[in-house]
C-alpha positions, 0 to 999 in steps of 0.5 A: 649414125647421127642424124646430121651424118645421116643427112649428109649421107642421104644427099650424097646417095640421092645425087648419085642414084639420081644422076649417076654423076659422082660415085657414092663415098662411105667414110669410117665415121659413118660406122661409129657410135650408135651404127644401124644397118637398117639406117644405111640401107635406107639412106642408100635406097630412100631417094630412088625407090619413092618415084617407082613407088609413086608410079606403082601406085598410079598404075594400081589405081588405074587397073583397079578402076577397070577390072573391079569385077576380075578379082578373085575371091582369094584376093588375086586379080583375074587376067583380061582376055587381051592381057597378052596383047596389052603386055606386047604394047608396054614399052618400059620395064617393070622396075626402071630403078634396078640398074641405078640401085645395082650400080649403087650396091656394087659402088657401096660393096666396093668402098666397104671392102676398101674401108674393111681393109683400111680398118684392118691395117690401122688394127695391125698397127695398132697392135704393133704399137701396143706390143711395144708399149707393153714391153716398155711398161713391164720394164718400167714396173720391173724397175719400180718393184726393185725401188720399192723393195729398197724402200722396205728394206730402208723403213724396216731398218728405220723402225727397228732403229725407232723401237730401239730408241723408244725402248730406251726412252721407256727405260729411262722414263721408268727409272725416272719415275721410279726414282721420282716415286721413291723420293717422294715415298722417302719424303713421305715416310720421313714426314711419317715417322716424325709424326709416329714419333710424336704419337709414341711418346707417353701413353694418352699424351696428345698435347705434344702433337703437331698442329695438323692433328688439331686443326679442324679445317685439315681433318681430312688430312689429319684422318689420312695420315693417321690411317697411315701411321696406324697401318705402319704401327700395326704391321710393326706390332705384327712382328715386321722389324724395323729400323728407324732412319738415321734421320731421326738419330739412328735410335731403334724402336726397341720397345716397338710401337705399342704406345703409338697404336694406343695413342693413335686409337685414342686420337682416332676415337676423338676425331670420330667423336668430333666428326660425329658431332659435326655430322649431327650439327650438319644433319640437323641443318640439312647442310649436305655438303657438310654431311658429305665431307664428314661421311668422307672423312669418317669412312677413312677413320672407320676404316682404321677402327674397322666399324661403320660409326658413321653409317650406323650413327646416321640410321640410328638418328632416323625418327622411324626407329623411335619408341613412340613410332613403333608403339604407334604402329602396334596400336594402328594394326591392333586397334583398341586394347583388349579387342580381338584383332581381325585378320582384314583390319590387320591387313590394312594396318599393316599395308598402311605401316609397310607403305609408309616404311617404304617411302621413308627408306626411299626418301632416306635413300635420296639423302644417303646417296648424296652424303655417303661415299658408298650408299649401298652399305648405308641402305643395307644397314638401314633396311637390316635395321627396319627389318631386325628392329621396327618390324620384329617389334611389331610382330611380337605383339601381333603374332602371339604363339599359342600353346598346343596343350591348352589352345585358346577357346574359339570364343577368343579366336581359337588357332584359327585367328593365330594362323590367319594373323600369321599368314597375313603378317607373313604375306605383308612382310614379303611384300615389304621385303620386295618393296625394299629390294626395290628401293635398294639394300645393298648386298643384304639378303632381305629375303632370307632376313624376312624368313628368318623372322618367322622361323620360330612360327614355321618350324612346327607350323603344320601341327598347329593347322592340324591342331586348328582343324581339329578345334574347328571340327569340334566346335562345329559339332558342338554347335550342331549338337546344341542346335539339335537339342534346341530344336527337340526342346522347341518342339515339346513333348511328343510320341516316342515314334514321332519324337525319334523320326524328328530327332533324326531329322534334326541331326541329318548329314548336311552338305553345307557343313561338309562344304565348310569342312572343305573350305577350312581345308582349302584355307589351310592349303592355301597357308601351306603353299604360302609358308613353303617354297620347296615343292617336296615340303608343300606336298608333306604339309598339304597331304597331312592337312588333307588327311584331317579333311578326310578324318573329318568327313568320314566320322561326320558322315559316318556318325550321320549314317549311324544316327539314321541307322539309329532311327530304323532300329528304333521303327524295328523295335516298335514293330516287335513291341506291338506284334501282339496275339489276338486276344480280343477285339478291343486289344487287336484294334489298339495293336493295329493302330500302333502297328500303323504308327510303327509302320509310319515311324519305319516309313519316315526312318526309311526316308530319312536314311535315304536323304542321309545316303544321298547327302553322303555321297554328295559329300563324298563327291564333294571331297573327291572333286576337291582332291582332283582340282586342288590337292592332286596337282600339289602332290605330284612332285613327290613320288607315291604321294599322290597314290597314297593319298587316294588310298587313305581317301579310299580307306576313310570312306570305308566306315561310311560305306559299311554304315551305308551298307548295313542301313540299306540292309535295315531299309530292306527289312522295314520295307518287307516288314510293312509289306508283310503287314499289309499283306497279313492284314489286308489278304482275305481267304475269299481273294483267292477262293470264291465261294461261287467259282462260276461267278465271272472272275474279277480282273482287278488285283486284290486289295492287298496287292494294290495296297503293297504297290501303292506303298512300295511306290510311295516309300521307294520314291526317296530311294530312286532319288537317293541311290544311283549307279551300282548302289541302286542296282544292287538295292533294288535287285536285293529288295525284288528278290526279297519281294519275290521270297515274301509273296511266295511265302505269304501265298503258301497260306491260301487255297486257290480255285480257278477264279482265285487263280486268275485273280493271283495271276493278276496280282503277279501281273501288278507286282511285275509291272511295278518291279520292272521299274527296278531295271533288274533282269533277274527280278523280271525273270522270277516275276515272269516265273510266278505268272507261269506258276500261277496257271497251275491253279487255272488249268484242268488237273489232266493238263498239269503234265504239259504245263511245264514242259518249257520251263523245267527249272520252276518245277520244284516251286510248282509242286508247291503251288499245285498243293494249294489247288482247292481240288487237290484232294478231290482230284487226287492230284497228290497221287499224280505228283510223281507222274506229273513232276518226275524231276522233282522227286 
């Protein structure tokens, strides 16, 4: 309820409640707007309840002062003892306003019921009125719909009429336009026929033509008319019969219009020359408007002649195609006459020239766009002239295709210089083509035109690449041989064995050389990818180039291994040469000295071969890494190419593997020969059979054993470094087996007593500890068995029967050892062998 209305109602309520005078009056307006029941109720009772609330609060305070100690813990009041008496003494009710409120509520309820009935009545009246108004509205809408339908019908008829009138008007307009066009065409035809008859006079007679054709101010109009006459006359010559209008005397062109065509051709040529002269003059003065006008008229004339004289003429006048300019290009790129061109200098020169060409074309493009009606055609001609005239003349002097039969020597650059210059020229020309495409060249196929410049070089390109790699390899080998020869000569005259060793060292396999082979191949592969765009072509060329590398590396490392083997062979020949029988002490000393020199040569050759094997392995690893990183991905687009290259690589390296295997066998022979020599010269009879067996045994290894172990430790150091993996394991296993066999054969030459057996056991332990570094279990097992067999010299004869009970596999070798006992005969061990070793019989 609004605030003002609330105040009025409150006053009315207050007066009624306090004095019971006038009855409460409720109005319908009290319930309009933002009605609140709580507000209505509050306004009814607010004037009555405050008096009661004040009395109640006073009563509460009075009781609170008197009964403060009677309060219960739960908040209620305990009644005093005389509470009944006090209640009887009260004369007024607890809620004296109840009667006033009850009267007020009843009166309010009655008025609310009356208001509801009044409102129900009003609603009923409104519903009836709404029904009446709705009926009238529906009736009005129905009448409006009928009127609108009539209007639609009228509009449809009107639209149909308008459409019919419009079509009629359009037909009339079309007829009028057609009639006017026919009249215009007839007028122009009559005019053209008159001009045509002038051209169809005497052949070559252009003096009787209308002034139009000689007026320089009307050149464009003359060109347009000449174009129409030319088309008309050619149609007639093509077989279209035509009868000339009666306006020119009803004559029939019985002889045709051949004369007209010839005279028109002559006139067009003359007109073209006049326009070209004006164009040249304007071009010199840079009068773009005159040039544009001449170019426009020339385009019409060119349509008659079927040519592009204006465009060609403009391009031909460009200074960039002068002979002096093109000669200067060659001087800039090639440098001094007679000097060998450098690819880097050529690249810089080409970049400079092609940049200048691009800038010139870009400047000409601005002029062409301002002058010619079809600038794209002119740009196409200009760029084509650049790529067919200026660039080819430069390439002819720069890239000279050499002969494969007699290639230029390396002193003159060789085939590699031709290939490098070709790659530089191709790459820079491709960049020029892209730049010209960016400037604009119409519909010209710049890329195809650029490729055509290099087709003569690309047809058999891969053959030049292979020939170049072979030439580089040959030159490198000659260089290495020359260096080896020079080094040998500088070292002077030396002994045969020492000289062989040094010559071998001078011709060692070089990883640097193999890396150079790979670098050549990488360069060739980069050119393969540059000159080829198809994956299949790239794969074929790359495979051919990689095969050259495989051949080069295979031949190089195989020859290096063979040279190292030659050193081993020479060392073996020296050993055989100085194995002389003992004829005298002086001769024997000389032979021993020579044998030591041969041993030194053998040891040097062994180390040299191991270095060759190590470098061979490194070289093969470089090639394999190069294949994995650079070659394999280029071969994948072609089915089977990758697998075939892997097989070729394995085949190429098989020859080197064969040479390495033979050389390692020779190394083993060299080592065992020296071991046998040391054992034969250093091993004494007294080492294993002391004259006095009662002396305390020497627990040190024999001098021969120590020297053999020291020699093996020294010489095999290079083998441990050079070999790896399965190759190392196989080599050391074979060497260990040979050492085991050689020692067995060596000890068969001696007789052993008990202390000698202990000394032998000490030697076997020394050998066993050394071969344990081979990491070859089979070899370790053999030397352990040797240690067991050495016990046959230590135990008493009667204990031999139980010595090999746990190891029956060595009984045969043990029988041979038993025969070397000092007491073999005295203890009658020979008679007991069958009973001691029954399985050996």
